[in-house]
C-alpha positions as CSV (number, residue, x, y, z in Angstrom):
1,X,-0.8,0.7,35.0
2,X,-3.4,3.7,33.5
3,X,-2.3,5.0,30.1
4,X,-1.7,8.4,29.1
5,X,-3.9,9.8,26.5
6,X,-4.0,13.0,23.7
7,X,-7.0,14.4,22.1
8,X,-7.0,15.2,18.3
9,X,-9.9,16.2,16.1
10,X,-8.7,13.1,13.6
11,X,-6.5,10.3,14.1
12,X,-5.0,8.5,11.3
13,X,-3.7,5.0,11.5
14,X,-1.1,4.1,9.1
15,X,1.5,6.5,7.0
16,X,1.2,5.2,3.8
17,X,-0.2,7.2,0.9
18,X,-3.7,6.9,1.9
19,X,-3.0,8.1,5.4
20,X,-0.8,10.8,4.2
21,X,-3.2,12.1,1.6
22,X,-6.1,12.3,4.1
23,X,-4.0,14.2,6.7
24,X,-3.0,16.7,3.8
25,X,-6.3,17.2,2.5
26,X,-7.8,17.7,5.9
27,X,-5.3,20.4,6.7
28,X,-6.0,22.0,3.3
29,X,-10.0,22.0,4.1
30,X,-9.4,23.4,7.7
31,X,-7.0,26.3,6.1
32,X,-9.8,27.1,3.4
33,X,-12.1,27.4,6.0
34,X,-9.9,29.4,8.5
35,X,-10.3,26.8,11.1
36,X,-8.0,24.8,13.4
37,X,-8.1,21.0,12.9
38,X,-5.7,18.6,14.9
39,X,-4.6,15.6,13.1
40,X,-1.9,12.9,14.0
41,X,-0.5,10.2,11.7
42,X,0.8,6.9,13.6
43,X,3.0,4.9,11.7
44,X,4.6,1.6,12.9
45,X,7.5,1.8,10.8
46,X,10.8,3.7,12.1
47,X,10.2,6.2,9.6
48,X,7.6,7.3,6.7
49,X,8.1,5.0,3.8
50,X,10.1,2.2,5.7
51,X,7.6,-0.3,5.2
52,X,6.3,0.6,1.4
53,X,7.6,-2.1,-0.8
54,X,5.6,-1.8,-3.8
55,X,6.9,-1.3,-7.3
56,X,4.7,1.6,-8.5
57,X,3.0,3.1,-11.8
58,X,1.1,5.8,-10.7
59,X,-1.5,8.0,-12.3
60,X,-0.8,11.8,-11.3
61,X,-4.4,12.6,-11.6
62,X,-4.3,12.2,-7.5
63,X,-1.5,14.6,-7.3
64,X,-2.6,17.1,-9.6
65,X,-5.9,17.3,-7.0
66,X,-4.2,16.9,-3.8
67,X,-0.9,19.2,-4.5
68,X,-1.4,20.8,-7.9
69,X,2.0,22.5,-8.1
70,X,3.9,19.0,-7.1
71,X,6.5,19.5,-10.1
72,X,7.9,22.8,-8.8
73,X,7.5,21.3,-5.2
74,X,10.1,18.7,-6.1
75,X,8.0,15.5,-6.0
76,X,10.0,12.4,-6.4
77,X,7.6,11.9,-9.7
78,X,10.1,12.2,-12.6
79,X,10.1,9.0,-14.8
80,X,7.3,8.9,-17.6
81,X,6.5,5.6,-18.8
82,X,7.9,5.1,-22.3
83,X,6.7,1.9,-23.2
84,X,4.1,-1.0,-22.1
85,X,4.8,-4.5,-22.7
86,X,2.5,-7.5,-21.8
87,X,4.0,-10.9,-22.6
88,X,2.7,-14.1,-22.3
89,X,5.6,-16.7,-21.4
90,X,6.0,-20.1,-22.3
91,X,9.4,-22.1,-20.9
92,X,11.6,-20.7,-23.9
93,X,9.4,-18.2,-25.6
94,X,7.2,-15.1,-25.2
95,X,4.5,-13.7,-26.9
96,X,3.6,-10.1,-26.7
97,X,0.0,-8.9,-26.4
98,X,-1.0,-6.4,-29.0
99,X,-1.8,-2.8,-27.1
100,X,-5.4,-3.2,-28.5
101,X,-6.3,-6.2,-26.6
102,X,-4.8,-4.8,-23.2
103,X,-7.3,-3.8,-20.7
104,X,-7.2,-0.2,-19.6
105,X,-5.3,-1.0,-16.4
106,X,-2.5,-2.2,-18.3
107,X,-2.4,1.0,-20.5
108,X,0.1,3.6,-18.6
109,X,0.4,6.2,-21.3
110,X,0.8,9.4,-19.1
111,X,1.5,7.6,-15.9
112,X,4.9,7.8,-13.9
113,X,7.3,4.9,-12.8
114,X,8.2,6.0,-9.1
115,X,9.6,4.7,-5.7
116,X,6.4,4.5,-3.5
117,X,8.9,4.7,-0.6
118,X,10.3,8.0,-2.0
119,X,6.8,9.5,-2.7
120,X,5.6,8.5,0.9
121,X,8.6,10.6,2.4
122,X,8.0,13.4,0.2
123,X,4.1,13.3,1.3
124,X,5.0,13.1,5.0
125,X,7.4,16.5,4.6
126,X,4.3,18.1,3.0
127,X,2.0,16.9,5.5
128,X,4.2,18.2,8.7
129,X,4.4,21.3,6.6
130,X,0.6,21.7,7.0
131,X,0.7,20.9,10.8
132,X,0.0,17.1,10.8
133,X,1.6,15.5,13.4
134,X,3.5,12.0,12.5
135,X,4.3,9.6,15.1
136,X,6.5,7.0,13.4
137,X,7.8,4.1,15.2
138,X,4.3,3.5,17.1
139,X,2.0,0.6,15.9
140,X,-1.7,0.9,17.2
141,X,-2.2,-2.4,19.0
142,X,-6.0,-1.7,20.2
143,X,-9.0,0.1,19.0
144,X,-10.9,2.1,21.6
145,X,-14.6,2.4,22.0
146,X,-16.9,4.6,23.7
147,X,-19.7,3.6,25.8
148,X,-22.2,4.3,22.9
149,X,-20.0,2.0,20.7
150,X,-18.7,4.4,18.7
151,X,-14.9,4.2,18.1
152,X,-13.2,6.6,20.3
153,X,-9.5,6.2,18.8
154,X,-6.7,3.9,19.3
155,X,-4.0,2.6,21.7
156,X,-0.4,2.0,21.1
157,X,1.2,-1.3,22.2
158,X,3.2,-1.7,25.4
159,X,6.7,-1.6,25.4
160,X,9.3,-3.6,27.6
161,X,7.5,-6.9,27.0
162,X,9.7,-10.0,27.9
163,X,9.3,-13.4,25.8
164,X,7.2,-14.7,28.4
165,X,4.5,-12.1,27.7
166,X,5.0,-10.7,31.0
167,X,6.2,-7.0,31.8
168,X,9.9,-6.4,32.1
169,X,11.8,-3.7,34.3
170,X,11.4,-1.5,31.4
171,X,7.9,-1.7,30.7
172,X,5.9,1.0,29.5
173,X,2.2,1.4,28.6
174,X,0.9,2.3,25.5
175,X,-0.7,5.8,24.8
176,X,-4.3,6.5,24.0
177,X,-4.8,8.9,20.9
178,X,-8.6,10.1,21.0
179,X,-10.1,11.5,17.9
180,X,-13.6,12.8,16.7
181,X,-12.8,11.0,13.8
182,X,-10.5,7.6,13.5
183,X,-9.3,7.0,10.0
184,X,-8.2,3.5,9.2
185,X,-5.4,3.4,6.5
186,X,-3.2,0.4,7.5
187,X,-3.3,-1.6,4.4
188,X,-5.5,-4.5,3.0
189,X,-5.2,-7.0,5.8
190,X,-4.6,-4.7,9.0
191,X,-5.4,-6.3,12.5
192,X,-7.4,-3.4,13.5
193,X,-9.3,-3.5,10.1
194,X,-10.4,-7.3,10.9
195,X,-11.4,-6.2,14.6
196,X,-13.7,-3.3,13.1
197,X,-15.1,-6.1,10.5
198,X,-16.0,-8.6,12.9
199,X,-17.3,-5.7,15.4
200,X,-19.6,-4.2,12.7
201,X,-20.5,-6.9,10.5
202,X,-18.7,-5.1,7.6
203,X,-17.9,-8.3,5.8
204,X,-21.6,-9.8,6.2
205,X,-23.2,-10.9,3.0
206,X,-20.2,-9.8,1.1
207,X,-17.8,-12.2,-1.2
208,X,-14.7,-13.0,0.5
209,X,-11.5,-11.0,-0.6
210,X,-8.8,-12.8,-2.6
211,X,-5.2,-12.1,-2.2
212,X,-1.9,-12.7,-3.3
213,X,1.7,-12.7,-2.0
214,X,4.1,-10.2,-3.8
215,X,7.7,-10.5,-3.8
216,X,9.9,-7.3,-5.0
217,X,13.1,-6.9,-5.7
218,X,15.3,-3.7,-6.7
219,X,18.4,-4.0,-9.0
220,X,20.9,-1.6,-10.4
221,X,21.2,-2.7,-14.0
222,X,23.9,-1.9,-16.5
223,X,23.2,1.4,-18.1
224,X,23.0,-0.4,-21.8
225,X,20.4,-2.5,-20.2
226,X,18.5,-0.2,-18.6
227,X,15.3,1.6,-20.4
228,X,13.8,4.3,-18.4
229,X,10.1,4.5,-18.3
230,X,9.8,0.8,-19.6
231,X,6.8,-1.1,-18.0
232,X,6.8,-5.1,-18.5
233,X,4.0,-7.1,-17.1
234,X,4.2,-11.1,-18.1
235,X,1.8,-14.2,-17.4
236,X,2.4,-17.7,-17.9
237,X,5.6,-19.5,-17.1
238,X,6.6,-20.6,-14.4
239,X,3.4,-20.9,-12.8
240,X,1.1,-23.8,-14.5
241,X,-2.3,-23.1,-16.1
242,X,-4.1,-23.7,-12.8
243,X,-2.3,-20.6,-10.6
244,X,-2.6,-17.1,-10.8
245,X,0.1,-14.9,-11.0
246,X,2.2,-12.8,-12.9
247,X,5.1,-10.4,-13.0
248,X,5.9,-6.7,-13.1
249,X,9.3,-4.9,-14.3
250,X,9.5,-0.9,-13.7
251,X,12.3,0.7,-15.1
252,X,13.0,3.7,-12.8
253,X,15.6,6.9,-12.9
254,X,19.6,6.1,-12.1
255,X,19.7,2.4,-13.9
256,X,17.5,1.1,-11.1
257,X,14.4,-1.3,-12.1
258,X,12.0,-2.5,-9.6
259,X,11.2,-6.2,-10.6
260,X,8.5,-8.4,-8.4
261,X,6.4,-11.4,-8.7
262,X,2.9,-12.1,-7.6
263,X,1.3,-15.3,-6.9
264,X,-2.4,-15.8,-6.0
265,X,-2.7,-17.5,-2.2
266,X,-5.4,-19.6,-3.6
267,X,-2.8,-22.1,-5.3
268,X,-3.4,-25.8,-4.6
269,X,0.2,-27.2,-4.9
270,X,1.5,-27.7,-1.6
271,X,5.1,-27.5,-2.9
272,X,5.0,-24.5,-4.6
273,X,7.1,-21.5,-3.6
274,X,6.3,-18.4,-4.6
275,X,10.0,-17.2,-4.2
276,X,11.6,-20.0,-6.2
277,X,9.1,-18.9,-8.9
278,X,10.3,-15.9,-8.8
279,X,14.1,-16.8,-9.3
280,X,13.0,-19.2,-12.2
281,X,11.1,-16.5,-13.9
282,X,14.4,-14.2,-14.0
283,X,15.8,-16.9,-16.1
284,X,13.6,-16.7,-19.0
285,X,15.1,-15.8,-22.0
286,X,13.6,-12.5,-22.5
287,X,14.1,-11.5,-19.0
288,X,17.8,-12.6,-18.2
289,X,19.4,-10.4,-20.5
290,X,18.0,-7.4,-18.4
291,X,19.8,-8.5,-15.6
292,X,23.4,-9.6,-16.8
293,X,26.1,-7.7,-15.8
294,X,23.8,-5.8,-12.6
295,X,26.1,-4.6,-10.0
296,X,25.5,-4.9,-6.4
297,X,23.2,-7.1,-4.4
298,X,19.2,-6.5,-4.7
299,X,17.4,-5.5,-2.0
300,X,14.2,-7.6,-1.4
301,X,11.0,-7.5,0.4
302,X,7.4,-9.4,0.3
303,X,4.1,-8.0,0.6
304,X,0.2,-9.1,1.0
305,X,-1.5,-7.4,-2.3
306,X,-5.2,-7.9,-2.5
307,X,-6.1,-9.5,-5.7
308,X,-8.5,-7.2,-7.8
309,X,-11.1,-9.3,-9.3
310,X,-15.0,-8.8,-10.3
311,X,-16.3,-10.3,-7.2
312,X,-14.3,-8.3,-5.1
313,X,-15.6,-5.0,-6.4
314,X,-18.3,-3.0,-4.8
315,X,-21.8,-2.1,-6.4
316,X,-21.5,1.3,-4.8
317,X,-19.5,4.3,-5.8
318,X,-16.2,5.1,-4.5
319,X,-18.3,8.1,-2.8
320,X,-20.8,6.0,-1.2
321,X,-18.1,3.6,0.0
322,X,-16.3,6.5,1.7
323,X,-19.4,7.6,3.3
324,X,-20.4,4.0,4.6
325,X,-16.7,3.6,6.0
326,X,-17.0,6.9,7.8
327,X,-20.5,5.9,9.3
328,X,-19.3,2.6,10.4
329,X,-16.2,3.6,12.1
330,X,-17.9,6.6,14.0
331,X,-21.4,5.5,14.9
332,X,-22.5,2.8,17.5
333,X,-24.7,1.1,14.9
334,X,-22.9,0.6,11.6
335,X,-24.7,-0.1,8.5
336,X,-23.7,-3.1,6.2
337,X,-21.3,-1.8,3.7
338,X,-19.8,-3.2,0.6
339,X,-16.3,-1.6,0.9
340,X,-13.9,-1.9,-2.0
341,X,-10.5,-3.0,-1.3
């Protein structure tokens, strides 16, 4: 059965912060030049923000550049970081690292603790106000190519497929979305991104990316134990010295705290359970008091974050990488590019 198709100037795959910011900026540029630009965003979640699980501390510089009056427009970015703590844990004790010895990525003065899902929902509203068409609940399942080998767009998955993989009576074919440019913002390990890497050789001659598994819970604490803006990171126990990982705890507004644990997927112990290690971490003498008397059952989720390291970083600038990405995804003969994750 032939698919129906829709034509856009730009098709964005992924309704996370990157995809939404791209849609907003494209519409802003079009307005500045007094031209029309059709932009659509595909999001596999049931709504924008549905698949955003990260606890987040954000630098507001990006919002200052994208939407300078974000404060007056009611952005859900309100809890300024009040204190940073980085703790090395043993089974029964903790040692706080002096701020002078912390790398810049652990110094959050001037940053904000946010719900990234809430921020994405707000960005989605701003994108729609500018005319970006957002289609939640539609997952891009296939990359489409022109005869000359360049990316033509994407197709959404078929609906009404039975357990045996065959069409049922409710079968509906997916929709093709064609774009002059296709912007892939599907996350660190997207299945379309892997197809493009293989087709254009984007990972040839590049060190392999390292990943971790991140588990996050959202708790409502007793008001007396809540510290708005407190940011706590830990390393060490309960993991052994050969296993990479650590925790985060971000105190948000309304007595909420996002707490999570990340374990590098290079661990060699076949009996290690990241979820069990996360639960043990919450029993540590310096961590457990925060959760005593917490009300309600915590909501939880897991995701695959890229693990930043020296070998994962590119030797080119972000601007060069962005240009290389555009060339690779828009032309039939892609140059090999080191694209930072």
